[in-house]
LOPARO-731218 format. One record per residue (C-alpha): x, y, z; residue number from 0. Coordinates in steps of 0.02 Angstrom, whole numbers, plus 50000, padded with zeros to 5 digits. Each point is the difference from the previous one (the first is absolute). Example, Ala and Ser with C-alpha at 12.3 -4.5 7.8 and 13.67 -1.06 7.14 Angstrom:
{node {50615,49775,50390},0}
{node {50069,50172,49967},1}
***
This chain:
{node {54428,45888,43166},0}
{node {49872,50123,50065},1}
{node {50059,50165,50070},2}
{node {49902,50085,50137},3}
{node {50019,50180,49948},4}
{node {49950,50158,50088},5}
{node {50015,50179,49943},6}
{node {50161,50022,50097},7}
{node {50099,49864,49910},8}
{node {50145,50039,49886},9}
{node {50080,49878,49880},10}
{node {50175,49987,49930},11}
{node {49992,49890,49848},12}
{node {50109,49926,49865},13}
{node {49938,49970,49825},14}
{node {50079,49927,49846},15}
{node {49965,49966,49818},16}
{node {49951,49837,49913},17}
{node {50179,49935,49996},18}
{node {50047,50060,50176},19}
{node {50140,50105,49926},20}
{node {49955,50173,50067},21}
{node {49958,50037,50181},22}
{node {49897,50148,50057},23}
{node {49980,50051,50182},24}
{node {49860,50114,50056},25}
{node {49894,50054,50147},26}
{node {49812,50024,50013},27}
{node {49858,50007,50124},28}
{node {49885,49900,49884},29}
{node {50089,49848,49929},30}
{node {49856,49931,49896},31}
{node {49969,50167,49915},32}
{node {50184,50033,49969},33}
{node {50034,49830,49924},34}
{node {49843,50017,49893},35}
{node {50073,50165,49937},36}
{node {50164,49913,49956},37}
{node {49906,49863,49908},38}
{node {49903,50130,49902},39}
{node {50153,50107,49958},40}
{node {49944,50145,50108},41}
{node {50144,50088,50083},42}
{node {50184,50018,49969},43}
{node {50081,49990,49829},44}
{node {50127,49876,50071},45}
{node {49861,49877,50042},46}
{node {49924,50022,49827},47}
{node {50166,49985,49908},48}
{node {50052,49838,50086},49}
{node {49824,49926,50014},50}
{node {50014,49977,50187},51}
{node {49837,49921,50052},52}
{node {50035,49852,50115},53}
{node {49996,50020,50189},54}
{node {50129,49882,50075},55}
{node {50030,50069,50175},56}
{node {49926,50119,50127},57}
{node {50012,50051,50182},58}
{node {49867,50084,50107},59}
{node {50034,50145,50119},60}
{node {49893,50097,50123},61}
{node {50116,50150,49995},62}
{node {50029,50095,49838},63}
{node {50172,50056,50056},64}
{node {50057,49821,50029},65}
{node {49934,49953,49829},66}
{node {50095,50143,49917},67}
{node {50161,49951,50088},68}
{node {49978,49819,49945},69}
{node {49965,50050,49820},70}
{node {50156,50108,49993},71}
{node {50107,49861,50074},72}
{node {49936,49871,49877},73}
{node {50033,50116,49854},74}
{node {50183,50008,50053},75}
{node {50019,49811,50007},76}
{node {50086,49910,49858},77}
{node {49896,49887,49889},78}
{node {50060,49837,50080},79}
{node {49939,50055,50172},80}
{node {49830,50049,49929},81}
{node {49984,49834,49908},82}
{node {50041,49905,50160},83}
{node {49869,50100,50095},84}
{node {49868,49959,49868},85}
{node {50047,49816,49991},86}
{node {49988,49980,50190},87}
{node {49815,50045,49997},88}
{node {49953,49963,49820},89}
{node {50119,49868,49929},90}
{node {49904,49979,49837},91}
{node {49978,50187,49970},92}
{node {49810,49978,49993},93}
{node {49898,50157,49967},94}
{node {49933,50038,50175},95}
{node {49872,50124,49935},96}
{node {49873,49861,49980},97}
{node {50025,49943,50180},98}
{node {49971,50166,50088},99}
***
């Protein structure tokens, strides 16, 4: 999957750890850089503590406000809803970082 990115794109993304036990939802305007930071333990202590380094889902937005609203909504969802969302686009929970 190749993403055509411009400087006005915003990404809401979901990451997990090796065993898919912990889900992390974030927002960024540079998905490759942000995921690289996760993979290299740069950033939040939560990501470091739970070794969250696998990108399993993302959405692209042109409007930062829409992206923020989506991120906040997803964070309020229960785990089952988030898992279903991931499985609909990425049934095998493949690390999408290597495809972007």
